[in-house]
PyMOL commands that place a pseudoatom at each C-alpha (Angstrom):
pseudoatom trace, name=CA, resn=MET, resi=1, chain=A, elem=C, hetatm=0, pos=[19.521, 0.884, 16.754]
pseudoatom trace, name=CA, resn=ASN, resi=2, chain=A, elem=C, hetatm=0, pos=[22.417, -1.416, 16.963]
pseudoatom trace, name=CA, resn=SER, resi=3, chain=A, elem=C, hetatm=0, pos=[25.013, -1.303, 14.115]
pseudoatom trace, name=CA, resn=LEU, resi=4, chain=A, elem=C, hetatm=0, pos=[27.953, -2.832, 15.903]
pseudoatom trace, name=CA, resn=ASP, resi=5, chain=A, elem=C, hetatm=0, pos=[28.341, -5.772, 13.564]
pseudoatom trace, name=CA, resn=ASN, resi=6, chain=A, elem=C, hetatm=0, pos=[28.006, -4.046, 10.175]
pseudoatom trace, name=CA, resn=THR, resi=7, chain=A, elem=C, hetatm=0, pos=[27.824, -0.499, 8.776]
pseudoatom trace, name=CA, resn=THR, resi=8, chain=A, elem=C, hetatm=0, pos=[23.987, -0.461, 8.369]
pseudoatom trace, name=CA, resn=PRO, resi=9, chain=A, elem=C, hetatm=0, pos=[21.659, 0.763, 11.152]
pseudoatom trace, name=CA, resn=HIS, resi=10, chain=A, elem=C, hetatm=0, pos=[20.411, -2.871, 11.575]
pseudoatom trace, name=CA, resn=LYS, resi=11, chain=A, elem=C, hetatm=0, pos=[21.920, -5.875, 13.285]
pseudoatom trace, name=CA, resn=SER, resi=12, chain=A, elem=C, hetatm=0, pos=[22.808, -8.524, 10.752]
pseudoatom trace, name=CA, resn=SER, resi=13, chain=A, elem=C, hetatm=0, pos=[20.283, -10.917, 12.341]
pseudoatom trace, name=CA, resn=ASP, resi=14, chain=A, elem=C, hetatm=0, pos=[17.499, -8.381, 11.993]
pseudoatom trace, name=CA, resn=TYR, resi=15, chain=A, elem=C, hetatm=0, pos=[18.568, -6.834, 8.600]
pseudoatom trace, name=CA, resn=ASP, resi=16, chain=A, elem=C, hetatm=0, pos=[16.081, -8.623, 6.347]
pseudoatom trace, name=CA, resn=ARG, resi=17, chain=A, elem=C, hetatm=0, pos=[13.230, -7.787, 8.699]
pseudoatom trace, name=CA, resn=HIS, resi=18, chain=A, elem=C, hetatm=0, pos=[13.905, -4.041, 9.077]
pseudoatom trace, name=CA, resn=VAL, resi=19, chain=A, elem=C, hetatm=0, pos=[15.561, -2.989, 5.711]
pseudoatom trace, name=CA, resn=ARG, resi=20, chain=A, elem=C, hetatm=0, pos=[12.244, -2.997, 3.930]
pseudoatom trace, name=CA, resn=GLN, resi=21, chain=A, elem=C, hetatm=0, pos=[10.870, -0.584, 6.420]
pseudoatom trace, name=CA, resn=THR, resi=22, chain=A, elem=C, hetatm=0, pos=[13.805, 1.755, 5.895]
pseudoatom trace, name=CA, resn=ILE, resi=23, chain=A, elem=C, hetatm=0, pos=[14.598, 1.801, 2.179]
pseudoatom trace, name=CA, resn=PRO, resi=24, chain=A, elem=C, hetatm=0, pos=[11.880, 2.578, -0.327]
pseudoatom trace, name=CA, resn=PHE, resi=25, chain=A, elem=C, hetatm=0, pos=[11.728, 0.177, -3.251]
pseudoatom trace, name=CA, resn=TYR, resi=26, chain=A, elem=C, hetatm=0, pos=[14.295, -2.143, -1.680]
pseudoatom trace, name=CA, resn=GLU, resi=27, chain=A, elem=C, hetatm=0, pos=[13.022, -5.257, -3.433]
pseudoatom trace, name=CA, resn=THR, resi=28, chain=A, elem=C, hetatm=0, pos=[12.465, -3.311, -6.776]
pseudoatom trace, name=CA, resn=MET, resi=29, chain=A, elem=C, hetatm=0, pos=[16.023, -2.186, -6.835]
pseudoatom trace, name=CA, resn=HIS, resi=30, chain=A, elem=C, hetatm=0, pos=[17.354, -5.597, -6.484]
pseudoatom trace, name=CA, resn=ARG, resi=31, chain=A, elem=C, hetatm=0, pos=[14.991, -6.979, -9.161]
pseudoatom trace, name=CA, resn=GLU, resi=32, chain=A, elem=C, hetatm=0, pos=[16.106, -4.164, -11.495]
pseudoatom trace, name=CA, resn=ALA, resi=33, chain=A, elem=C, hetatm=0, pos=[19.825, -4.993, -10.946]
pseudoatom trace, name=CA, resn=VAL, resi=34, chain=A, elem=C, hetatm=0, pos=[19.173, -8.733, -11.702]
pseudoatom trace, name=CA, resn=ASP, resi=35, chain=A, elem=C, hetatm=0, pos=[17.173, -7.799, -14.795]
pseudoatom trace, name=CA, resn=LEU, resi=36, chain=A, elem=C, hetatm=0, pos=[19.949, -5.483, -16.050]
pseudoatom trace, name=CA, resn=VAL, resi=37, chain=A, elem=C, hetatm=0, pos=[22.474, -8.188, -15.715]
pseudoatom trace, name=CA, resn=HIS, resi=38, chain=A, elem=C, hetatm=0, pos=[20.184, -10.792, -17.296]
pseudoatom trace, name=CA, resn=ARG, resi=39, chain=A, elem=C, hetatm=0, pos=[19.806, -8.650, -20.396]
pseudoatom trace, name=CA, resn=ALA, resi=40, chain=A, elem=C, hetatm=0, pos=[23.386, -7.414, -20.658]
pseudoatom trace, name=CA, resn=MET, resi=41, chain=A, elem=C, hetatm=0, pos=[25.373, -10.550, -19.445]
pseudoatom trace, name=CA, resn=PRO, resi=42, chain=A, elem=C, hetatm=0, pos=[23.111, -13.564, -19.535]
pseudoatom trace, name=CA, resn=GLY, resi=43, chain=A, elem=C, hetatm=0, pos=[25.980, -15.972, -19.924]
pseudoatom trace, name=CA, resn=ALA, resi=44, chain=A, elem=C, hetatm=0, pos=[28.235, -14.627, -17.254]
pseudoatom trace, name=CA, resn=GLY, resi=45, chain=A, elem=C, hetatm=0, pos=[30.399, -17.259, -15.754]
pseudoatom trace, name=CA, resn=CYS, resi=46, chain=A, elem=C, hetatm=0, pos=[31.413, -15.408, -12.631]
pseudoatom trace, name=CA, resn=TRP, resi=47, chain=A, elem=C, hetatm=0, pos=[29.445, -12.844, -10.756]
pseudoatom trace, name=CA, resn=LEU, resi=48, chain=A, elem=C, hetatm=0, pos=[30.895, -11.120, -7.691]
pseudoatom trace, name=CA, resn=ASP, resi=49, chain=A, elem=C, hetatm=0, pos=[28.485, -9.441, -5.244]
pseudoatom trace, name=CA, resn=THR, resi=50, chain=A, elem=C, hetatm=0, pos=[30.493, -7.092, -3.055]
pseudoatom trace, name=CA, resn=GLY, resi=51, chain=A, elem=C, hetatm=0, pos=[28.734, -5.889, 0.128]
pseudoatom trace, name=CA, resn=CYS, resi=52, chain=A, elem=C, hetatm=0, pos=[26.459, -8.926, -0.410]
pseudoatom trace, name=CA, resn=GLY, resi=53, chain=A, elem=C, hetatm=0, pos=[24.788, -8.597, 3.058]
pseudoatom trace, name=CA, resn=THR, resi=54, chain=A, elem=C, hetatm=0, pos=[22.498, -11.491, 3.708]
pseudoatom trace, name=CA, resn=GLY, resi=55, chain=A, elem=C, hetatm=0, pos=[22.577, -12.638, 0.074]
pseudoatom trace, name=CA, resn=TYR, resi=56, chain=A, elem=C, hetatm=0, pos=[19.220, -11.472, -1.142]
pseudoatom trace, name=CA, resn=LEU, resi=57, chain=A, elem=C, hetatm=0, pos=[20.454, -10.337, -4.565]
pseudoatom trace, name=CA, resn=VAL, resi=58, chain=A, elem=C, hetatm=0, pos=[22.174, -13.604, -5.193]
pseudoatom trace, name=CA, resn=GLU, resi=59, chain=A, elem=C, hetatm=0, pos=[19.023, -15.476, -4.258]
pseudoatom trace, name=CA, resn=LEU, resi=60, chain=A, elem=C, hetatm=0, pos=[17.126, -13.531, -6.842]
pseudoatom trace, name=CA, resn=ALA, resi=61, chain=A, elem=C, hetatm=0, pos=[19.715, -14.170, -9.469]
pseudoatom trace, name=CA, resn=LEU, resi=62, chain=A, elem=C, hetatm=0, pos=[20.289, -17.841, -9.033]
pseudoatom trace, name=CA, resn=PRO, resi=63, chain=A, elem=C, hetatm=0, pos=[17.230, -19.116, -11.009]
pseudoatom trace, name=CA, resn=LEU, resi=64, chain=A, elem=C, hetatm=0, pos=[18.191, -17.040, -14.063]
pseudoatom trace, name=CA, resn=PHE, resi=65, chain=A, elem=C, hetatm=0, pos=[21.886, -17.892, -14.046]
pseudoatom trace, name=CA, resn=PRO, resi=66, chain=A, elem=C, hetatm=0, pos=[22.176, -21.741, -13.428]
pseudoatom trace, name=CA, resn=GLU, resi=67, chain=A, elem=C, hetatm=0, pos=[25.657, -21.882, -14.945]
pseudoatom trace, name=CA, resn=THR, resi=68, chain=A, elem=C, hetatm=0, pos=[27.089, -18.912, -13.078]
pseudoatom trace, name=CA, resn=THR, resi=69, chain=A, elem=C, hetatm=0, pos=[29.477, -19.083, -10.110]
pseudoatom trace, name=CA, resn=PHE, resi=70, chain=A, elem=C, hetatm=0, pos=[28.688, -16.498, -7.461]
pseudoatom trace, name=CA, resn=LEU, resi=71, chain=A, elem=C, hetatm=0, pos=[31.338, -14.947, -5.311]
pseudoatom trace, name=CA, resn=LEU, resi=72, chain=A, elem=C, hetatm=0, pos=[29.843, -13.341, -2.127]
pseudoatom trace, name=CA, resn=ALA, resi=73, chain=A, elem=C, hetatm=0, pos=[31.884, -10.639, -0.303]
pseudoatom trace, name=CA, resn=ASP, resi=74, chain=A, elem=C, hetatm=0, pos=[31.147, -8.513, 2.608]
pseudoatom trace, name=CA, resn=PRO, resi=75, chain=A, elem=C, hetatm=0, pos=[33.239, -6.682, 5.258]
pseudoatom trace, name=CA, resn=SER, resi=76, chain=A, elem=C, hetatm=0, pos=[30.891, -8.034, 7.983]
pseudoatom trace, name=CA, resn=ALA, resi=77, chain=A, elem=C, hetatm=0, pos=[31.327, -11.589, 9.111]
pseudoatom trace, name=CA, resn=PRO, resi=78, chain=A, elem=C, hetatm=0, pos=[27.873, -11.690, 10.669]
pseudoatom trace, name=CA, resn=MET, resi=79, chain=A, elem=C, hetatm=0, pos=[26.314, -10.644, 7.394]
pseudoatom trace, name=CA, resn=LEU, resi=80, chain=A, elem=C, hetatm=0, pos=[28.222, -13.383, 5.643]
pseudoatom trace, name=CA, resn=GLU, resi=81, chain=A, elem=C, hetatm=0, pos=[26.925, -15.904, 8.330]
pseudoatom trace, name=CA, resn=GLN, resi=82, chain=A, elem=C, hetatm=0, pos=[23.419, -14.820, 7.521]
pseudoatom trace, name=CA, resn=ALA, resi=83, chain=A, elem=C, hetatm=0, pos=[24.002, -15.244, 3.857]
pseudoatom trace, name=CA, resn=ALA, resi=84, chain=A, elem=C, hetatm=0, pos=[25.441, -18.755, 4.429]
pseudoatom trace, name=CA, resn=ARG, resi=85, chain=A, elem=C, hetatm=0, pos=[22.298, -19.676, 6.284]
pseudoatom trace, name=CA, resn=ARG, resi=86, chain=A, elem=C, hetatm=0, pos=[20.115, -18.485, 3.425]
pseudoatom trace, name=CA, resn=PHE, resi=87, chain=A, elem=C, hetatm=0, pos=[21.992, -20.886, 1.076]
pseudoatom trace, name=CA, resn=GLN, resi=88, chain=A, elem=C, hetatm=0, pos=[22.659, -23.787, 3.348]
pseudoatom trace, name=CA, resn=ASP, resi=89, chain=A, elem=C, hetatm=0, pos=[20.583, -26.153, 1.279]
pseudoatom trace, name=CA, resn=LEU, resi=90, chain=A, elem=C, hetatm=0, pos=[22.117, -25.318, -2.059]
pseudoatom trace, name=CA, resn=ASP, resi=91, chain=A, elem=C, hetatm=0, pos=[24.926, -27.124, -3.907]
pseudoatom trace, name=CA, resn=PRO, resi=92, chain=A, elem=C, hetatm=0, pos=[27.980, -25.329, -2.663]
pseudoatom trace, name=CA, resn=SER, resi=93, chain=A, elem=C, hetatm=0, pos=[29.719, -25.458, -6.052]
pseudoatom trace, name=CA, resn=TRP, resi=94, chain=A, elem=C, hetatm=0, pos=[27.489, -22.585, -7.105]
pseudoatom trace, name=CA, resn=LEU, resi=95, chain=A, elem=C, hetatm=0, pos=[28.671, -20.271, -4.392]
pseudoatom trace, name=CA, resn=ARG, resi=96, chain=A, elem=C, hetatm=0, pos=[31.952, -19.095, -2.943]
pseudoatom trace, name=CA, resn=PHE, resi=97, chain=A, elem=C, hetatm=0, pos=[32.101, -17.051, 0.241]
pseudoatom trace, name=CA, resn=LEU, resi=98, chain=A, elem=C, hetatm=0, pos=[35.185, -14.751, 0.526]
pseudoatom trace, name=CA, resn=GLU, resi=99, chain=A, elem=C, hetatm=0, pos=[36.605, -13.984, 3.940]
pseudoatom trace, name=CA, resn=PRO, resi=100, chain=A, elem=C, hetatm=0, pos=[35.416, -10.611, 5.235]
pseudoatom trace, name=CA, resn=VAL, resi=101, chain=A, elem=C, hetatm=0, pos=[36.689, -8.020, 2.794]
pseudoatom trace, name=CA, resn=THR, resi=102, chain=A, elem=C, hetatm=0, pos=[35.772, -4.449, 1.730]
pseudoatom trace, name=CA, resn=SER, resi=103, chain=A, elem=C, hetatm=0, pos=[35.479, -3.599, -1.943]
pseudoatom trace, name=CA, resn=GLN, resi=104, chain=A, elem=C, hetatm=0, pos=[38.746, -1.619, -1.658]
pseudoatom trace, name=CA, resn=ASP, resi=105, chain=A, elem=C, hetatm=0, pos=[40.660, -4.786, -0.910]
pseudoatom trace, name=CA, resn=LEU, resi=106, chain=A, elem=C, hetatm=0, pos=[39.139, -7.061, -3.451]
pseudoatom trace, name=CA, resn=PRO, resi=107, chain=A, elem=C, hetatm=0, pos=[42.191, -7.290, -5.784]
pseudoatom trace, name=CA, resn=SER, resi=108, chain=A, elem=C, hetatm=0, pos=[44.240, -9.050, -3.163]
pseudoatom trace, name=CA, resn=ARG, resi=109, chain=A, elem=C, hetatm=0, pos=[41.378, -11.589, -2.313]
pseudoatom trace, name=CA, resn=LEU, resi=110, chain=A, elem=C, hetatm=0, pos=[40.059, -13.095, -5.510]
pseudoatom trace, name=CA, resn=ASP, resi=111, chain=A, elem=C, hetatm=0, pos=[42.605, -15.821, -6.050]
pseudoatom trace, name=CA, resn=GLY, resi=112, chain=A, elem=C, hetatm=0, pos=[42.726, -15.478, -9.766]
pseudoatom trace, name=CA, resn=ALA, resi=113, chain=A, elem=C, hetatm=0, pos=[38.915, -15.301, -10.260]
pseudoatom trace, name=CA, resn=VAL, resi=114, chain=A, elem=C, hetatm=0, pos=[37.949, -12.744, -12.951]
pseudoatom trace, name=CA, resn=PRO, resi=115, chain=A, elem=C, hetatm=0, pos=[34.193, -11.861, -12.619]
pseudoatom trace, name=CA, resn=GLN, resi=116, chain=A, elem=C, hetatm=0, pos=[32.294, -10.716, -15.827]
pseudoatom trace, name=CA, resn=VAL, resi=117, chain=A, elem=C, hetatm=0, pos=[29.622, -9.011, -13.505]
pseudoatom trace, name=CA, resn=ILE, resi=118, chain=A, elem=C, hetatm=0, pos=[30.238, -7.138, -10.219]
pseudoatom trace, name=CA, resn=THR, resi=119, chain=A, elem=C, hetatm=0, pos=[27.295, -5.810, -8.224]
pseudoatom trace, name=CA, resn=ALA, resi=120, chain=A, elem=C, hetatm=0, pos=[27.473, -3.430, -5.187]
pseudoatom trace, name=CA, resn=MET, resi=121, chain=A, elem=C, hetatm=0, pos=[24.027, -2.779, -3.701]
pseudoatom trace, name=CA, resn=GLN, resi=122, chain=A, elem=C, hetatm=0, pos=[23.698, -0.068, -1.063]
pseudoatom trace, name=CA, resn=VAL, resi=123, chain=A, elem=C, hetatm=0, pos=[27.240, -0.404, 0.091]
pseudoatom trace, name=CA, resn=HIS, resi=124, chain=A, elem=C, hetatm=0, pos=[29.765, 2.273, -1.139]
pseudoatom trace, name=CA, resn=HIS, resi=125, chain=A, elem=C, hetatm=0, pos=[27.724, 5.292, 0.165]
pseudoatom trace, name=CA, resn=TYR, resi=126, chain=A, elem=C, hetatm=0, pos=[29.210, 4.311, 3.571]
pseudoatom trace, name=CA, resn=LEU, resi=127, chain=A, elem=C, hetatm=0, pos=[32.584, 5.473, 2.340]
pseudoatom trace, name=CA, resn=GLN, resi=128, chain=A, elem=C, hetatm=0, pos=[34.129, 8.905, 2.360]
pseudoatom trace, name=CA, resn=PRO, resi=129, chain=A, elem=C, hetatm=0, pos=[35.004, 10.202, -1.092]
pseudoatom trace, name=CA, resn=PRO, resi=130, chain=A, elem=C, hetatm=0, pos=[38.591, 8.934, -1.224]
pseudoatom trace, name=CA, resn=GLU, resi=131, chain=A, elem=C, hetatm=0, pos=[37.581, 5.486, -0.065]
pseudoatom trace, name=CA, resn=ARG, resi=132, chain=A, elem=C, hetatm=0, pos=[34.689, 5.492, -2.418]
pseudoatom trace, name=CA, resn=ARG, resi=133, chain=A, elem=C, hetatm=0, pos=[37.064, 6.050, -5.300]
pseudoatom trace, name=CA, resn=ARG, resi=134, chain=A, elem=C, hetatm=0, pos=[39.290, 3.376, -4.152]
pseudoatom trace, name=CA, resn=ALA, resi=135, chain=A, elem=C, hetatm=0, pos=[36.360, 0.871, -3.949]
pseudoatom trace, name=CA, resn=VAL, resi=136, chain=A, elem=C, hetatm=0, pos=[35.172, 1.708, -7.446]
pseudoatom trace, name=CA, resn=GLU, resi=137, chain=A, elem=C, hetatm=0, pos=[38.742, 1.543, -8.824]
pseudoatom trace, name=CA, resn=ALA, resi=138, chain=A, elem=C, hetatm=0, pos=[39.160, -1.818, -7.246]
pseudoatom trace, name=CA, resn=CYS, resi=139, chain=A, elem=C, hetatm=0, pos=[35.932, -3.131, -8.834]
pseudoatom trace, name=CA, resn=TYR, resi=140, chain=A, elem=C, hetatm=0, pos=[37.093, -1.831, -12.099]
pseudoatom trace, name=CA, resn=ARG, resi=141, chain=A, elem=C, hetatm=0, pos=[40.499, -3.389, -11.712]
pseudoatom trace, name=CA, resn=VAL, resi=142, chain=A, elem=C, hetatm=0, pos=[39.245, -6.933, -10.967]
pseudoatom trace, name=CA, resn=LEU, resi=143, chain=A, elem=C, hetatm=0, pos=[36.344, -6.927, -13.628]
pseudoatom trace, name=CA, resn=ALA, resi=144, chain=A, elem=C, hetatm=0, pos=[36.889, -8.732, -16.818]
pseudoatom trace, name=CA, resn=ASP, resi=145, chain=A, elem=C, hetatm=0, pos=[37.385, -6.759, -19.989]
pseudoatom trace, name=CA, resn=ASP, resi=146, chain=A, elem=C, hetatm=0, pos=[33.851, -5.936, -21.367]
pseudoatom trace, name=CA, resn=GLY, resi=147, chain=A, elem=C, hetatm=0, pos=[32.547, -6.773, -17.965]
pseudoatom trace, name=CA, resn=LEU, resi=148, chain=A, elem=C, hetatm=0, pos=[29.463, -5.080, -16.245]
pseudoatom trace, name=CA, resn=PHE, resi=149, chain=A, elem=C, hetatm=0, pos=[29.537, -3.141, -12.958]
pseudoatom trace, name=CA, resn=VAL, resi=150, chain=A, elem=C, hetatm=0, pos=[26.167, -2.372, -11.385]
pseudoatom trace, name=CA, resn=THR, resi=151, chain=A, elem=C, hetatm=0, pos=[25.676, -0.266, -8.206]
pseudoatom trace, name=CA, resn=PHE, resi=152, chain=A, elem=C, hetatm=0, pos=[22.771, 1.068, -6.297]
pseudoatom trace, name=CA, resn=GLU, resi=153, chain=A, elem=C, hetatm=0, pos=[23.361, 3.781, -3.646]
pseudoatom trace, name=CA, resn=ASN, resi=154, chain=A, elem=C, hetatm=0, pos=[21.719, 6.458, -1.534]
pseudoatom trace, name=CA, resn=VAL, resi=155, chain=A, elem=C, hetatm=0, pos=[22.295, 9.641, -3.440]
pseudoatom trace, name=CA, resn=ALA, resi=156, chain=A, elem=C, hetatm=0, pos=[22.301, 13.268, -2.428]
pseudoatom trace, name=CA, resn=PRO, resi=157, chain=A, elem=C, hetatm=0, pos=[19.987, 15.911, -4.084]
pseudoatom trace, name=CA, resn=ARG, resi=158, chain=A, elem=C, hetatm=0, pos=[21.768, 18.769, -5.872]
pseudoatom trace, name=CA, resn=THR, resi=159, chain=A, elem=C, hetatm=0, pos=[20.416, 21.470, -3.455]
pseudoatom trace, name=CA, resn=ASP, resi=160, chain=A, elem=C, hetatm=0, pos=[19.920, 22.135, 0.217]
pseudoatom trace, name=CA, resn=SER, resi=161, chain=A, elem=C, hetatm=0, pos=[16.174, 22.446, -0.384]
pseudoatom trace, name=CA, resn=GLY, resi=162, chain=A, elem=C, hetatm=0, pos=[16.243, 19.152, -2.310]
pseudoatom trace, name=CA, resn=ILE, resi=163, chain=A, elem=C, hetatm=0, pos=[18.010, 17.484, 0.620]
pseudoatom trace, name=CA, resn=ARG, resi=164, chain=A, elem=C, hetatm=0, pos=[15.321, 18.911, 3.129]
pseudoatom trace, name=CA, resn=LEU, resi=165, chain=A, elem=C, hetatm=0, pos=[12.481, 17.625, 0.994]
pseudoatom trace, name=CA, resn=GLY, resi=166, chain=A, elem=C, hetatm=0, pos=[14.093, 14.389, 0.278]
pseudoatom trace, name=CA, resn=LEU, resi=167, chain=A, elem=C, hetatm=0, pos=[14.664, 13.578, 3.970]
pseudoatom trace, name=CA, resn=GLU, resi=168, chain=A, elem=C, hetatm=0, pos=[11.116, 14.708, 4.779]
pseudoatom trace, name=CA, resn=ARG, resi=169, chain=A, elem=C, hetatm=0, pos=[9.758, 12.267, 2.231]
pseudoatom trace, name=CA, resn=TRP, resi=170, chain=A, elem=C, hetatm=0, pos=[12.033, 9.550, 3.552]
pseudoatom trace, name=CA, resn=LYS, resi=171, chain=A, elem=C, hetatm=0, pos=[10.844, 10.255, 7.141]
pseudoatom trace, name=CA, resn=TYR, resi=172, chain=A, elem=C, hetatm=0, pos=[7.182, 9.693, 6.272]
pseudoatom trace, name=CA, resn=PHE, resi=173, chain=A, elem=C, hetatm=0, pos=[7.935, 6.522, 4.236]
pseudoatom trace, name=CA, resn=GLN, resi=174, chain=A, elem=C, hetatm=0, pos=[9.406, 4.945, 7.225]
pseudoatom trace, name=CA, resn=ILE, resi=175, chain=A, elem=C, hetatm=0, pos=[6.633, 6.071, 9.549]
pseudoatom trace, name=CA, resn=ARG, resi=176, chain=A, elem=C, hetatm=0, pos=[4.065, 4.574, 7.132]
pseudoatom trace, name=CA, resn=GLN, resi=177, chain=A, elem=C, hetatm=0, pos=[6.028, 1.311, 7.277]
pseudoatom trace, name=CA, resn=GLY, resi=178, chain=A, elem=C, hetatm=0, pos=[5.547, 1.207, 11.146]
pseudoatom trace, name=CA, resn=ARG, resi=179, chain=A, elem=C, hetatm=0, pos=[8.840, 2.690, 12.443]
pseudoatom trace, name=CA, resn=SER, resi=180, chain=A, elem=C, hetatm=0, pos=[8.396, 5.003, 15.419]
pseudoatom trace, name=CA, resn=PRO, resi=181, chain=A, elem=C, hetatm=0, pos=[9.106, 8.683, 14.854]
pseudoatom trace, name=CA, resn=GLU, resi=182, chain=A, elem=C, hetatm=0, pos=[11.932, 8.586, 17.317]
pseudoatom trace, name=CA, resn=VAL, resi=183, chain=A, elem=C, hetatm=0, pos=[13.663, 5.752, 15.509]
pseudoatom trace, name=CA, resn=VAL, resi=184, chain=A, elem=C, hetatm=0, pos=[13.114, 7.565, 12.101]
pseudoatom trace, name=CA, resn=ALA, resi=185, chain=A, elem=C, hetatm=0, pos=[14.552, 10.869, 13.458]
pseudoatom trace, name=CA, resn=GLN, resi=186, chain=A, elem=C, hetatm=0, pos=[17.702, 9.040, 14.668]
pseudoatom trace, name=CA, resn=HIS, resi=187, chain=A, elem=C, hetatm=0, pos=[18.022, 7.285, 11.256]
pseudoatom trace, name=CA, resn=LEU, resi=188, chain=A, elem=C, hetatm=0, pos=[17.908, 10.584, 9.368]
pseudoatom trace, name=CA, resn=THR, resi=189, chain=A, elem=C, hetatm=0, pos=[20.804, 11.908, 11.442]
pseudoatom trace, name=CA, resn=ARG, resi=190, chain=A, elem=C, hetatm=0, pos=[22.938, 9.375, 9.561]
pseudoatom trace, name=CA, resn=PHE, resi=191, chain=A, elem=C, hetatm=0, pos=[22.784, 11.617, 6.477]
pseudoatom trace, name=CA, resn=ASN, resi=192, chain=A, elem=C, hetatm=0, pos=[26.426, 12.844, 5.881]
pseudoatom trace, name=CA, resn=THR, resi=193, chain=A, elem=C, hetatm=0, pos=[27.560, 11.494, 9.265]
pseudoatom trace, name=CA, resn=ARG, resi=194, chain=A, elem=C, hetatm=0, pos=[27.331, 7.581, 8.910]
pseudoatom trace, name=CA, resn=TYR, resi=195, chain=A, elem=C, hetatm=0, pos=[26.875, 7.390, 5.235]
pseudoatom trace, name=CA, resn=PHE, resi=196, chain=A, elem=C, hetatm=0, pos=[28.027, 9.896, 2.649]
pseudoatom trace, name=CA, resn=PRO, resi=197, chain=A, elem=C, hetatm=0, pos=[25.883, 10.294, -0.459]
pseudoatom trace, name=CA, resn=VAL, resi=198, chain=A, elem=C, hetatm=0, pos=[26.996, 12.056, -3.582]
pseudoatom trace, name=CA, resn=THR, resi=199, chain=A, elem=C, hetatm=0, pos=[24.860, 13.419, -6.438]
pseudoatom trace, name=CA, resn=VAL, resi=200, chain=A, elem=C, hetatm=0, pos=[23.908, 11.553, -9.549]
pseudoatom trace, name=CA, resn=ASP, resi=201, chain=A, elem=C, hetatm=0, pos=[26.337, 13.717, -11.602]
pseudoatom trace, name=CA, resn=GLN, resi=202, chain=A, elem=C, hetatm=0, pos=[29.214, 12.933, -9.271]
pseudoatom trace, name=CA, resn=HIS, resi=203, chain=A, elem=C, hetatm=0, pos=[28.459, 9.221, -9.516]
pseudoatom trace, name=CA, resn=LEU, resi=204, chain=A, elem=C, hetatm=0, pos=[28.510, 9.276, -13.295]
pseudoatom trace, name=CA, resn=ALA, resi=205, chain=A, elem=C, hetatm=0, pos=[31.747, 11.429, -13.305]
pseudoatom trace, name=CA, resn=LEU, resi=206, chain=A, elem=C, hetatm=0, pos=[33.545, 8.896, -10.936]
pseudoatom trace, name=CA, resn=LEU, resi=207, chain=A, elem=C, hetatm=0, pos=[32.585, 5.879, -13.003]
pseudoatom trace, name=CA, resn=SER, resi=208, chain=A, elem=C, hetatm=0, pos=[34.000, 7.627, -16.144]
pseudoatom trace, name=CA, resn=GLU, resi=209, chain=A, elem=C, hetatm=0, pos=[37.063, 8.750, -14.390]
pseudoatom trace, name=CA, resn=VAL, resi=210, chain=A, elem=C, hetatm=0, pos=[38.031, 5.245, -13.225]
pseudoatom trace, name=CA, resn=GLY, resi=211, chain=A, elem=C, hetatm=0, pos=[37.852, 4.109, -16.827]
pseudoatom trace, name=CA, resn=PHE, resi=212, chain=A, elem=C, hetatm=0, pos=[34.469, 2.580, -17.640]
pseudoatom trace, name=CA, resn=GLN, resi=213, chain=A, elem=C, hetatm=0, pos=[33.786, 3.159, -21.343]
pseudoatom trace, name=CA, resn=VAL, resi=214, chain=A, elem=C, hetatm=0, pos=[29.871, 3.189, -21.067]
pseudoatom trace, name=CA, resn=VAL, resi=215, chain=A, elem=C, hetatm=0, pos=[28.346, 4.871, -17.892]
pseudoatom trace, name=CA, resn=GLU, resi=216, chain=A, elem=C, hetatm=0, pos=[24.596, 5.204, -17.253]
pseudoatom trace, name=CA, resn=LEU, resi=217, chain=A, elem=C, hetatm=0, pos=[22.069, 6.022, -14.769]
pseudoatom trace, name=CA, resn=PHE, resi=218, chain=A, elem=C, hetatm=0, pos=[19.321, 3.405, -15.220]
pseudoatom trace, name=CA, resn=TRP, resi=219, chain=A, elem=C, hetatm=0, pos=[17.104, 3.736, -12.162]
pseudoatom trace, name=CA, resn=PHE, resi=220, chain=A, elem=C, hetatm=0, pos=[16.288, 6.651, -9.769]
pseudoatom trace, name=CA, resn=SER, resi=221, chain=A, elem=C, hetatm=0, pos=[13.661, 7.273, -7.280]
pseudoatom trace, name=CA, resn=GLN, resi=222, chain=A, elem=C, hetatm=0, pos=[13.639, 9.606, -4.242]
pseudoatom trace, name=CA, resn=MET, resi=223, chain=A, elem=C, hetatm=0, pos=[17.112, 9.421, -2.653]
pseudoatom trace, name=CA, resn=GLN, resi=224, chain=A, elem=C, hetatm=0, pos=[18.204, 6.140, -4.190]
pseudoatom trace, name=CA, resn=ALA, resi=225, chain=A, elem=C, hetatm=0, pos=[19.622, 5.555, -7.697]
pseudoatom trace, name=CA, resn=GLY, resi=226, chain=A, elem=C, hetatm=0, pos=[21.144, 2.710, -9.853]
pseudoatom trace, name=CA, resn=PHE, resi=227, chain=A, elem=C, hetatm=0, pos=[24.064, 3.064, -12.227]
pseudoatom trace, name=CA, resn=TYR, resi=228, chain=A, elem=C, hetatm=0, pos=[26.085, 0.823, -14.416]
pseudoatom trace, name=CA, resn=GLY, resi=229, chain=A, elem=C, hetatm=0, pos=[29.437, 0.835, -16.194]
pseudoatom trace, name=CA, resn=LEU, resi=230, chain=A, elem=C, hetatm=0, pos=[30.824, -1.286, -19.086]
pseudoatom trace, name=CA, resn=LYS, resi=231, chain=A, elem=C, hetatm=0, pos=[34.496, -1.874, -19.016]
for i in range(1, 231): cmd.bond("trace and resi %d" % i, "trace and resi %d" % (i + 1))
show_as sticks, trace
zoom trace
């Protein structure tokens, strides 16, 4: 596996082809995020997707948000290039690509834009706890008052037994998707070495601590979960 051009285990050019073999319910999670925003903030004027990757979430959202300006941010230039290719035939006034930037550094890069919605899909679990806090604090800081923050991440079970069983299930999911046992075994070594999941309770506590007034878990399966916070 080559992860030299981004933090995932897949090259940016191969990401869309391989990610569905790796993450259970990948497409479902993205549809759930878009549906939540559509119900909570249907008239959002500005939506920032941090860690946007190849732009899949924004592609799903565009038909439901024809009046929304989307800001796409990612720390990986190759990922942004893949996203730009995805949208190359669209009216560019709908989209604005930021220069490569982490969530932690967003406050210095938005040039006055104030998003009503921020999404972070499978991105902040790559950060150690202090940087994860900085990332969530930065998202809170730049979000409009009454705005919505939505995040999906890999999460950690509460017990060692839960971790072992969760990783075992994840192993067989990937094998059933056609990945070799050797590749899957290497992928599972990333747990707590290349990405750093925290428990559901720790996620909820962090969102509350940085200031969100409403904090909820709204989707959970195996070792992935979705949360939202209202500012």
